[in-house]
PyMOL commands that place a pseudoatom at each C-alpha (Angstrom):
pseudoatom trace, name=CA, resn=MET, resi=1, chain=A, elem=C, hetatm=0, pos=[-148.482, -225.825, -20.650]
pseudoatom trace, name=CA, resn=CYS, resi=2, chain=A, elem=C, hetatm=0, pos=[-151.347, -223.656, -19.076]
pseudoatom trace, name=CA, resn=LEU, resi=3, chain=A, elem=C, hetatm=0, pos=[-149.451, -222.729, -16.025]
pseudoatom trace, name=CA, resn=SER, resi=4, chain=A, elem=C, hetatm=0, pos=[-146.108, -221.512, -18.036]
pseudoatom trace, name=CA, resn=GLN, resi=5, chain=A, elem=C, hetatm=0, pos=[-148.426, -219.509, -20.116]
pseudoatom trace, name=CA, resn=ARG, resi=6, chain=A, elem=C, hetatm=0, pos=[-150.073, -217.674, -17.122]
pseudoatom trace, name=CA, resn=SER, resi=7, chain=A, elem=C, hetatm=0, pos=[-146.509, -217.239, -15.852]
pseudoatom trace, name=CA, resn=LEU, resi=8, chain=A, elem=C, hetatm=0, pos=[-145.204, -215.882, -19.210]
pseudoatom trace, name=CA, resn=CYS, resi=9, chain=A, elem=C, hetatm=0, pos=[-148.241, -213.404, -19.262]
pseudoatom trace, name=CA, resn=GLY, resi=10, chain=A, elem=C, hetatm=0, pos=[-147.831, -212.400, -15.871]
pseudoatom trace, name=CA, resn=CYS, resi=11, chain=A, elem=C, hetatm=0, pos=[-144.169, -210.957, -16.819]
pseudoatom trace, name=CA, resn=PHE, resi=12, chain=A, elem=C, hetatm=0, pos=[-146.001, -208.088, -18.376]
pseudoatom trace, name=CA, resn=THR, resi=13, chain=A, elem=C, hetatm=0, pos=[-146.569, -205.847, -15.522]
pseudoatom trace, name=CA, resn=GLY, resi=14, chain=A, elem=C, hetatm=0, pos=[-147.600, -202.363, -17.657]
pseudoatom trace, name=CA, resn=PRO, resi=15, chain=A, elem=C, hetatm=0, pos=[-145.664, -200.019, -19.655]
pseudoatom trace, name=CA, resn=GLN, resi=16, chain=A, elem=C, hetatm=0, pos=[-142.837, -199.977, -16.817]
pseudoatom trace, name=CA, resn=THR, resi=17, chain=A, elem=C, hetatm=0, pos=[-141.898, -203.716, -18.293]
pseudoatom trace, name=CA, resn=ASP, resi=18, chain=A, elem=C, hetatm=0, pos=[-138.534, -203.622, -19.884]
pseudoatom trace, name=CA, resn=GLU, resi=19, chain=A, elem=C, hetatm=0, pos=[-138.894, -203.165, -23.794]
pseudoatom trace, name=CA, resn=SER, resi=20, chain=A, elem=C, hetatm=0, pos=[-136.852, -206.350, -24.535]
pseudoatom trace, name=CA, resn=VAL, resi=21, chain=A, elem=C, hetatm=0, pos=[-138.789, -208.670, -22.138]
pseudoatom trace, name=CA, resn=GLN, resi=22, chain=A, elem=C, hetatm=0, pos=[-142.008, -206.792, -23.865]
pseudoatom trace, name=CA, resn=LEU, resi=23, chain=A, elem=C, hetatm=0, pos=[-140.801, -208.168, -26.952]
pseudoatom trace, name=CA, resn=GLN, resi=24, chain=A, elem=C, hetatm=0, pos=[-139.800, -211.814, -25.649]
pseudoatom trace, name=CA, resn=ILE, resi=25, chain=A, elem=C, hetatm=0, pos=[-143.442, -212.076, -23.985]
pseudoatom trace, name=CA, resn=ILE, resi=26, chain=A, elem=C, hetatm=0, pos=[-144.771, -211.660, -27.492]
pseudoatom trace, name=CA, resn=LYS, resi=27, chain=A, elem=C, hetatm=0, pos=[-142.472, -213.909, -29.038]
pseudoatom trace, name=CA, resn=ALA, resi=28, chain=A, elem=C, hetatm=0, pos=[-142.597, -216.842, -26.468]
pseudoatom trace, name=CA, resn=LEU, resi=29, chain=A, elem=C, hetatm=0, pos=[-146.662, -216.795, -26.276]
pseudoatom trace, name=CA, resn=LEU, resi=30, chain=A, elem=C, hetatm=0, pos=[-146.684, -216.631, -30.096]
pseudoatom trace, name=CA, resn=THR, resi=31, chain=A, elem=C, hetatm=0, pos=[-144.941, -219.850, -30.123]
pseudoatom trace, name=CA, resn=VAL, resi=32, chain=A, elem=C, hetatm=0, pos=[-147.380, -221.406, -27.669]
pseudoatom trace, name=CA, resn=MET, resi=33, chain=A, elem=C, hetatm=0, pos=[-150.518, -220.198, -29.630]
pseudoatom trace, name=CA, resn=THR, resi=34, chain=A, elem=C, hetatm=0, pos=[-149.574, -221.444, -32.883]
pseudoatom trace, name=CA, resn=SER, resi=35, chain=A, elem=C, hetatm=0, pos=[-147.508, -224.685, -31.797]
pseudoatom trace, name=CA, resn=GLN, resi=36, chain=A, elem=C, hetatm=0, pos=[-149.383, -228.075, -33.338]
pseudoatom trace, name=CA, resn=HIS, resi=37, chain=A, elem=C, hetatm=0, pos=[-148.382, -229.845, -30.277]
pseudoatom trace, name=CA, resn=VAL, resi=38, chain=A, elem=C, hetatm=0, pos=[-149.770, -227.631, -27.607]
pseudoatom trace, name=CA, resn=GLU, resi=39, chain=A, elem=C, hetatm=0, pos=[-153.430, -227.306, -26.574]
pseudoatom trace, name=CA, resn=VAL, resi=40, chain=A, elem=C, hetatm=0, pos=[-154.373, -224.068, -25.206]
pseudoatom trace, name=CA, resn=TYR, resi=41, chain=A, elem=C, hetatm=0, pos=[-157.881, -223.631, -23.848]
pseudoatom trace, name=CA, resn=GLU, resi=42, chain=A, elem=C, hetatm=0, pos=[-160.297, -221.097, -23.274]
pseudoatom trace, name=CA, resn=GLY, resi=43, chain=A, elem=C, hetatm=0, pos=[-159.327, -218.786, -20.338]
pseudoatom trace, name=CA, resn=THR, resi=44, chain=A, elem=C, hetatm=0, pos=[-155.558, -218.982, -21.270]
pseudoatom trace, name=CA, resn=VAL, resi=45, chain=A, elem=C, hetatm=0, pos=[-156.369, -218.232, -24.990]
pseudoatom trace, name=CA, resn=LEU, resi=46, chain=A, elem=C, hetatm=0, pos=[-158.171, -215.177, -23.593]
pseudoatom trace, name=CA, resn=LEU, resi=47, chain=A, elem=C, hetatm=0, pos=[-155.419, -214.403, -21.157]
pseudoatom trace, name=CA, resn=THR, resi=48, chain=A, elem=C, hetatm=0, pos=[-152.553, -214.517, -23.899]
pseudoatom trace, name=CA, resn=ILE, resi=49, chain=A, elem=C, hetatm=0, pos=[-154.867, -212.098, -26.420]
pseudoatom trace, name=CA, resn=ARG, resi=50, chain=A, elem=C, hetatm=0, pos=[-155.489, -209.908, -23.197]
pseudoatom trace, name=CA, resn=THR, resi=51, chain=A, elem=C, hetatm=0, pos=[-151.444, -209.655, -22.597]
pseudoatom trace, name=CA, resn=VAL, resi=52, chain=A, elem=C, hetatm=0, pos=[-150.305, -209.347, -26.146]
pseudoatom trace, name=CA, resn=TYR, resi=53, chain=A, elem=C, hetatm=0, pos=[-153.043, -206.381, -26.961]
pseudoatom trace, name=CA, resn=ASN, resi=54, chain=A, elem=C, hetatm=0, pos=[-152.210, -204.426, -23.539]
pseudoatom trace, name=CA, resn=ILE, resi=55, chain=A, elem=C, hetatm=0, pos=[-148.392, -204.695, -24.634]
pseudoatom trace, name=CA, resn=TYR, resi=56, chain=A, elem=C, hetatm=0, pos=[-149.575, -203.141, -28.230]
pseudoatom trace, name=CA, resn=LEU, resi=57, chain=A, elem=C, hetatm=0, pos=[-151.557, -200.553, -25.915]
pseudoatom trace, name=CA, resn=SER, resi=58, chain=A, elem=C, hetatm=0, pos=[-148.894, -199.624, -23.836]
pseudoatom trace, name=CA, resn=SER, resi=59, chain=A, elem=C, hetatm=0, pos=[-145.657, -199.886, -25.270]
pseudoatom trace, name=CA, resn=ARG, resi=60, chain=A, elem=C, hetatm=0, pos=[-143.763, -197.158, -26.210]
pseudoatom trace, name=CA, resn=ASN, resi=61, chain=A, elem=C, hetatm=0, pos=[-141.471, -199.197, -28.588]
pseudoatom trace, name=CA, resn=LEU, resi=62, chain=A, elem=C, hetatm=0, pos=[-143.037, -198.939, -32.280]
pseudoatom trace, name=CA, resn=VAL, resi=63, chain=A, elem=C, hetatm=0, pos=[-141.207, -202.280, -32.708]
pseudoatom trace, name=CA, resn=ASN, resi=64, chain=A, elem=C, hetatm=0, pos=[-143.312, -203.877, -30.421]
pseudoatom trace, name=CA, resn=GLN, resi=65, chain=A, elem=C, hetatm=0, pos=[-146.447, -202.451, -31.010]
pseudoatom trace, name=CA, resn=THR, resi=66, chain=A, elem=C, hetatm=0, pos=[-145.757, -203.565, -34.655]
pseudoatom trace, name=CA, resn=THR, resi=67, chain=A, elem=C, hetatm=0, pos=[-144.714, -206.769, -33.726]
pseudoatom trace, name=CA, resn=ALA, resi=68, chain=A, elem=C, hetatm=0, pos=[-147.694, -207.143, -31.007]
pseudoatom trace, name=CA, resn=CYS, resi=69, chain=A, elem=C, hetatm=0, pos=[-149.929, -206.211, -33.806]
pseudoatom trace, name=CA, resn=ALA, resi=70, chain=A, elem=C, hetatm=0, pos=[-148.555, -208.834, -36.681]
pseudoatom trace, name=CA, resn=THR, resi=71, chain=A, elem=C, hetatm=0, pos=[-148.510, -211.300, -33.705]
pseudoatom trace, name=CA, resn=LEU, resi=72, chain=A, elem=C, hetatm=0, pos=[-152.367, -210.890, -32.739]
pseudoatom trace, name=CA, resn=THR, resi=73, chain=A, elem=C, hetatm=0, pos=[-153.447, -211.125, -36.334]
pseudoatom trace, name=CA, resn=GLN, resi=74, chain=A, elem=C, hetatm=0, pos=[-151.305, -214.401, -36.699]
pseudoatom trace, name=CA, resn=MET, resi=75, chain=A, elem=C, hetatm=0, pos=[-153.173, -215.683, -33.359]
pseudoatom trace, name=CA, resn=ILE, resi=76, chain=A, elem=C, hetatm=0, pos=[-156.465, -215.258, -34.258]
pseudoatom trace, name=CA, resn=ASN, resi=77, chain=A, elem=C, hetatm=0, pos=[-156.422, -216.503, -37.864]
pseudoatom trace, name=CA, resn=VAL, resi=78, chain=A, elem=C, hetatm=0, pos=[-154.769, -219.767, -36.091]
pseudoatom trace, name=CA, resn=ILE, resi=79, chain=A, elem=C, hetatm=0, pos=[-157.420, -220.090, -33.481]
pseudoatom trace, name=CA, resn=PHE, resi=80, chain=A, elem=C, hetatm=0, pos=[-160.135, -219.426, -36.288]
pseudoatom trace, name=CA, resn=ALA, resi=81, chain=A, elem=C, hetatm=0, pos=[-158.460, -221.942, -38.612]
pseudoatom trace, name=CA, resn=ARG, resi=82, chain=A, elem=C, hetatm=0, pos=[-158.894, -224.871, -35.646]
pseudoatom trace, name=CA, resn=MET, resi=83, chain=A, elem=C, hetatm=0, pos=[-162.075, -223.908, -35.218]
pseudoatom trace, name=CA, resn=GLU, resi=84, chain=A, elem=C, hetatm=0, pos=[-163.199, -224.456, -38.650]
pseudoatom trace, name=CA, resn=THR, resi=85, chain=A, elem=C, hetatm=0, pos=[-161.151, -227.569, -38.767]
pseudoatom trace, name=CA, resn=GLN, resi=86, chain=A, elem=C, hetatm=0, pos=[-162.965, -229.000, -35.763]
pseudoatom trace, name=CA, resn=ALA, resi=87, chain=A, elem=C, hetatm=0, pos=[-166.485, -228.095, -37.023]
pseudoatom trace, name=CA, resn=GLU, resi=88, chain=A, elem=C, hetatm=0, pos=[-165.319, -229.546, -40.217]
pseudoatom trace, name=CA, resn=GLU, resi=89, chain=A, elem=C, hetatm=0, pos=[-164.265, -232.740, -38.310]
pseudoatom trace, name=CA, resn=GLU, resi=90, chain=A, elem=C, hetatm=0, pos=[-167.249, -232.609, -36.512]
pseudoatom trace, name=CA, resn=ASN, resi=91, chain=A, elem=C, hetatm=0, pos=[-169.441, -232.207, -39.274]
pseudoatom trace, name=CA, resn=VAL, resi=92, chain=A, elem=C, hetatm=0, pos=[-167.863, -235.403, -41.088]
pseudoatom trace, name=CA, resn=ARG, resi=93, chain=A, elem=C, hetatm=0, pos=[-168.278, -237.775, -37.643]
pseudoatom trace, name=CA, resn=LEU, resi=94, chain=A, elem=C, hetatm=0, pos=[-171.969, -236.877, -37.471]
pseudoatom trace, name=CA, resn=ASP, resi=95, chain=A, elem=C, hetatm=0, pos=[-172.620, -237.192, -41.119]
pseudoatom trace, name=CA, resn=GLY, resi=96, chain=A, elem=C, hetatm=0, pos=[-171.032, -240.781, -40.795]
pseudoatom trace, name=CA, resn=GLU, resi=97, chain=A, elem=C, hetatm=0, pos=[-173.508, -241.483, -37.836]
pseudoatom trace, name=CA, resn=HIS, resi=98, chain=A, elem=C, hetatm=0, pos=[-176.755, -240.270, -39.863]
pseudoatom trace, name=CA, resn=GLN, resi=99, chain=A, elem=C, hetatm=0, pos=[-175.469, -242.618, -42.923]
pseudoatom trace, name=CA, resn=GLN, resi=100, chain=A, elem=C, hetatm=0, pos=[-175.509, -245.649, -40.217]
pseudoatom trace, name=CA, resn=GLU, resi=101, chain=A, elem=C, hetatm=0, pos=[-178.803, -244.694, -38.926]
pseudoatom trace, name=CA, resn=GLY, resi=102, chain=A, elem=C, hetatm=0, pos=[-180.083, -244.344, -42.630]
pseudoatom trace, name=CA, resn=SER, resi=103, chain=A, elem=C, hetatm=0, pos=[-179.409, -247.893, -43.787]
pseudoatom trace, name=CA, resn=VAL, resi=104, chain=A, elem=C, hetatm=0, pos=[-182.630, -248.940, -41.636]
pseudoatom trace, name=CA, resn=ILE, resi=105, chain=A, elem=C, hetatm=0, pos=[-185.465, -247.290, -44.069]
pseudoatom trace, name=CA, resn=ALA, resi=106, chain=A, elem=C, hetatm=0, pos=[-188.592, -248.985, -44.101]
pseudoatom trace, name=CA, resn=ASN, resi=107, chain=A, elem=C, hetatm=0, pos=[-190.165, -250.981, -41.286]
pseudoatom trace, name=CA, resn=GLY, resi=108, chain=A, elem=C, hetatm=0, pos=[-187.239, -251.498, -39.840]
pseudoatom trace, name=CA, resn=LYS, resi=109, chain=A, elem=C, hetatm=0, pos=[-185.527, -253.620, -42.397]
pseudoatom trace, name=CA, resn=THR, resi=110, chain=A, elem=C, hetatm=0, pos=[-182.182, -252.374, -43.806]
pseudoatom trace, name=CA, resn=GLU, resi=111, chain=A, elem=C, hetatm=0, pos=[-181.540, -252.007, -47.343]
pseudoatom trace, name=CA, resn=ALA, resi=112, chain=A, elem=C, hetatm=0, pos=[-179.821, -255.220, -47.854]
pseudoatom trace, name=CA, resn=GLU, resi=113, chain=A, elem=C, hetatm=0, pos=[-182.912, -256.927, -46.155]
pseudoatom trace, name=CA, resn=LEU, resi=114, chain=A, elem=C, hetatm=0, pos=[-185.150, -254.906, -48.724]
pseudoatom trace, name=CA, resn=SER, resi=115, chain=A, elem=C, hetatm=0, pos=[-182.990, -255.437, -51.901]
pseudoatom trace, name=CA, resn=LEU, resi=116, chain=A, elem=C, hetatm=0, pos=[-183.358, -259.393, -50.856]
pseudoatom trace, name=CA, resn=SER, resi=117, chain=A, elem=C, hetatm=0, pos=[-187.162, -259.345, -50.611]
for i in range(1, 117): cmd.bond("trace and resi %d" % i, "trace and resi %d" % (i + 1))
show_as sticks, trace
zoom trace
């Protein structure tokens, strides 16, 4: 998917890009970035955000500017929500590992062995 996203971004060549093409680029990039089924990695995320931002800055069409601005907001919200979810999942995983390690509490004995003593 990374290749097609790069291809989409490459379709924007500056303010001379047709306004309807700009809008289709924005829509396609938003679809990819908010999809639950597509993994997007660092460099591609940056390229995507940069492209939509450049459309926002250079477009002479108010609809495209407004759409690009709203798209950037939505993309960034999705990215941060995914980051928070990933951090929470990592914390849960680490807590589970620590609880397993914590079961050995005294002199190398587990809680179960101590309760039998």
